[in-house]
N, C-alpha and C positions, 0 to 999 in steps of 0.2 A: 330822419333823426339817427339812425345808425351810423350815417357819413358823418353828421355833427359830433358824435361820440368818438368816432375814430379820431377826428381831429383835435377834439378838446381833451379827451384822456389817453391819446396816443395809443389807443387800442387797434389791432386789426380787426377789419369788419368783414366777415364772409357770408354771402347770400346764397342760399340754396340753389336758386335759379340761375346765377351767374356761374357758380362752381359747376353745376350739370351741363351747362352749355360748353364750357371750357372743356369739361371732359370729353364730351361727345365729339368736339372738333379734334381732339387729339387722336391719334392713331395707336394709343395704347390699348393694351388688353383690357383693361378697366373701363376705358371710354368706349370701346366696342360693345362691351357687355352691357353697359347703360343704355346705349343707342338701340339694342337688339329690343329691350323692353319697352322703350318709349316709343319708337316707332310701330311696335305691335300694340300700342294703346294699353300696355299692361302696367301695373303698379311695380315700381322698382323694388326688389326685396329689400328689407332692413339691412341685412349685411352689406350690401353694395352701396346703400345710402351713406352708411357709416363710413365706408371705405373712402368715398369720394370726399366727405366733408372732413375727414380726419387728414387727409393726405397733405393738407397745407399747413396742418399744425406742427410746425417745425420746432425743435427746442427754443430757438429764438423767440418764436411768437408765443409759445407757453410761458416764457419768462416775462415777457412785456404785457401780456395780457390779450384778450382777443373776444370778439362779439359774434355769435353765431346768429344768423337772422333766418328764421324760419325752419329751424332744425334744434333739436329733434322734434318730430311730429307724432311718434308712437313711442310706447314704453319699450318696445323692442329697440329702438334707435337711442333711446336714453340709455339703456342698459350697456348697449355697445360703446357709446360715447365714455360712459363711466368706466368701462373696462380698459379702453384706450388711455384716459387720463391717469387713472390709478396706476397702470404700469409705468407711467412717466412722472408719477409723484406730483401732479398737477390737478388736484381735484377742481371740480366745478364749484364756484362760490355764490352764484346767483341764478335764479330762473325767472325771468320775467314775463308775465301775462298781461298784455295791454288790454284793457276793458274799455268798451266803449258802446254806447246805445245804437242799436241796429240803424236808426234813421241816419245817424252820424256816419256809420261805417257806408252805407249805401250811397251817401252824397259824396263822400270822399272817392270811393272806387268808380262810381258812375261818371265823375268829372274827368276821367283819365281818357286821353286821347294818344294814339299812337301812330307813328310815320311807318307805312309798310315798306318805305324805300331805303331808309338808313337805321330804323330802329329807335328813333329818338322818342322820348316820352314827355307829354305834356300833361297840365291839369288846368281845365277851364277857370277854376278859382284861384288855386295857388301858384300856377306856373304856365300861364297862357302863352300861346305862340305870338309874335309880334303881328302878324296877319291872321285874322280868323279863319281857322280851319287849315292852315297850311304851314308846312314844316319850314322852321326858320333854317335848318340846315341845307336841305335839297330842293325844297319848294314842291314836294309831293303832298297830295291831299291827305289829311289826317282821317284816321278811322276809328270807330268804336269797336273793340274786339268783343266777341260774343261773350267771354267772361266778365267784362264791364257792363253788361245789360242788367237792368235792377233784378228782373226774375232770376237770373243766373247768379247774381250776387246774393240774393236771400236763400237760394237754395245752397249756395256754397257755404254761408255762414252758419246755416242750420248743421250742415255736415262737420264743419270745422268745430263747432261747439261741442258736438257729441264725441267726436274723436278726442278732443282736448281733455275731457273729464278724467280718465284714468291717467293721462300725463301730468295733470295738475295734482292728482292725489299722490302719485309718485314722488314729485319734488316736494309736496308739502311734508311726506314721511321723512325725507331727507333733511327739512328744516331750511332749504334755501329758497323757498317758493315766495314771490312778492307779486301781487296783483297791482298794476299800476293804473290810474285814471288815465285813458288816452284821450279824453274829451279836451277841446281846445285847441289852440293854436300849437304848431310844431315846436315852438320856442318855450311855450309853457310846459308842455310834456317832456321836453328834454330837460328843463329845471327840475322837474319833479324826479326823472330818472337819475340826474347827477346827484340830488340829495340822497336817493337810496343807495347809490354806489359809494357815497362818502360814507354813509353809515355801515356798509360792509368793510369799506378800508378800515375804519376805525375799529370794528369788532375783531378784525384779523391781527391789527396791531397790539 
């Protein structure tokens, strides 16, 4: 959905996982600092997360608009992002929280299949491979990651919900929080999001 938003609204889309992988693949001091925490199995400090995520927010990106996917995850990260944007006179206009029944989320995440060869991602229902269980790109047998097993998904969802409470409260106080119904097809959820964005644009105008 974030990619759809990028094409529809001409906003840049930045994913936490993608930017972290890019940072660790570089030989910069920032990338190496992140790698040390990740390889040791430790949480990356908020200050480093903020540096990684804001490094791509150039003046041009700030002017045209952007979507941050999976960030911030803590109040500390949210405050760091706010400081960065305030210094550049580009305040955040909307914080969206996708809300879904747990059963729907388990079905969505549990249907994901990953190619260990080239990294391609599939979904049994929404984006299946042409040949069952085999990667379209390289022919490698697809796997189910540990993170995509039902028990792991349920545990992760519980942790995410607990961690999200103070962050939701933070953005509620700022008056930019919006809880969006994430049930239904990707197209329907996207339409709901565009409607919210249009309302924000009208309010700013």
